[in-house]
C-alpha positions as CSV (number, residue, x, y, z in Angstrom):
1,X,-13.9,-17.8,1.4
2,X,-9.7,-16.5,1.0
3,X,-7.8,-15.8,4.9
4,X,-6.4,-12.8,4.6
5,X,-4.0,-11.3,7.1
6,X,-3.3,-7.5,7.7
7,X,-0.3,-6.4,9.8
8,X,-1.2,-3.1,10.6
9,X,1.4,-0.2,11.2
10,X,2.1,3.5,11.1
11,X,3.3,3.8,8.0
12,X,2.4,0.2,6.8
13,X,-0.3,-2.3,5.8
14,X,1.4,-5.4,5.4
15,X,-1.6,-7.3,3.1
16,X,-0.9,-11.8,3.1
17,X,-4.0,-13.7,1.0
18,X,-3.7,-17.3,1.0
19,X,-4.8,-18.9,-1.8
20,X,-4.6,-22.4,-1.1
21,X,-5.3,-22.8,2.2
22,X,-2.0,-24.5,3.6
23,X,-0.2,-26.0,0.4
24,X,1.4,-22.4,0.4
25,X,0.7,-20.4,-2.5
26,X,0.2,-17.0,-1.5
27,X,0.3,-12.8,-2.7
28,X,1.5,-10.8,-0.6
29,X,0.8,-6.2,-0.6
30,X,2.5,-3.7,1.0
31,X,0.1,-0.5,1.4
32,X,0.4,3.0,2.5
33,X,-1.8,3.2,6.1
34,X,-3.9,6.3,5.0
35,X,-7.1,8.2,4.4
36,X,-6.9,5.5,0.8
37,X,-6.3,2.7,2.4
38,X,-9.6,1.3,2.4
39,X,-9.6,2.3,-1.2
40,X,-6.5,0.5,-2.0
41,X,-6.6,-2.7,-0.3
42,X,-10.5,-3.4,-2.5
43,X,-8.1,-2.5,-5.3
44,X,-5.9,-4.6,-5.1
45,X,-8.6,-7.2,-3.9
46,X,-10.2,-6.6,-6.9
47,X,-6.8,-7.6,-9.0
48,X,-6.8,-10.7,-7.4
49,X,-10.0,-11.5,-9.4
50,X,-12.3,-11.6,-5.7
51,X,-13.8,-9.2,-3.2
52,X,-14.7,-8.4,0.3
53,X,-17.3,-10.9,-0.4
54,X,-14.8,-13.5,-0.6
55,X,-11.9,-13.0,2.0
56,X,-11.6,-13.4,5.6
57,X,-10.0,-10.3,7.1
58,X,-7.6,-11.2,9.8
59,X,-5.9,-8.5,11.9
60,X,-3.8,-7.9,15.7
61,X,-5.7,-6.5,17.9
62,X,-3.1,-3.4,18.5
63,X,-3.6,-0.7,16.2
64,X,-6.8,-1.3,14.8
65,X,-7.4,1.7,14.2
66,X,-10.8,4.0,12.9
67,X,-10.0,3.3,8.2
68,X,-10.7,-0.6,9.5
69,X,-13.3,-0.1,11.0
70,X,-15.5,1.1,7.9
71,X,-13.2,-1.2,5.7
72,X,-15.4,-3.9,8.2
73,X,-18.5,-2.2,7.5
74,X,-18.6,-2.4,3.9
75,X,-17.9,-5.3,4.0
């Protein structure tokens, strides 16, 4: 299970995946916050050789949008 943090802003989503836990190896990505965000996140996860079932998504409670409710339902 890989933790993925998502910082949500009006225009962008900043993603950070921890590969080696606290050892410090990370992958990051900046994605536009629009109607294609979920597709782009899933595509990025596939490029990292994992799917929604392999990650634990963490994000701030503020700015929680409908697109991420859908993302969580897909999982």
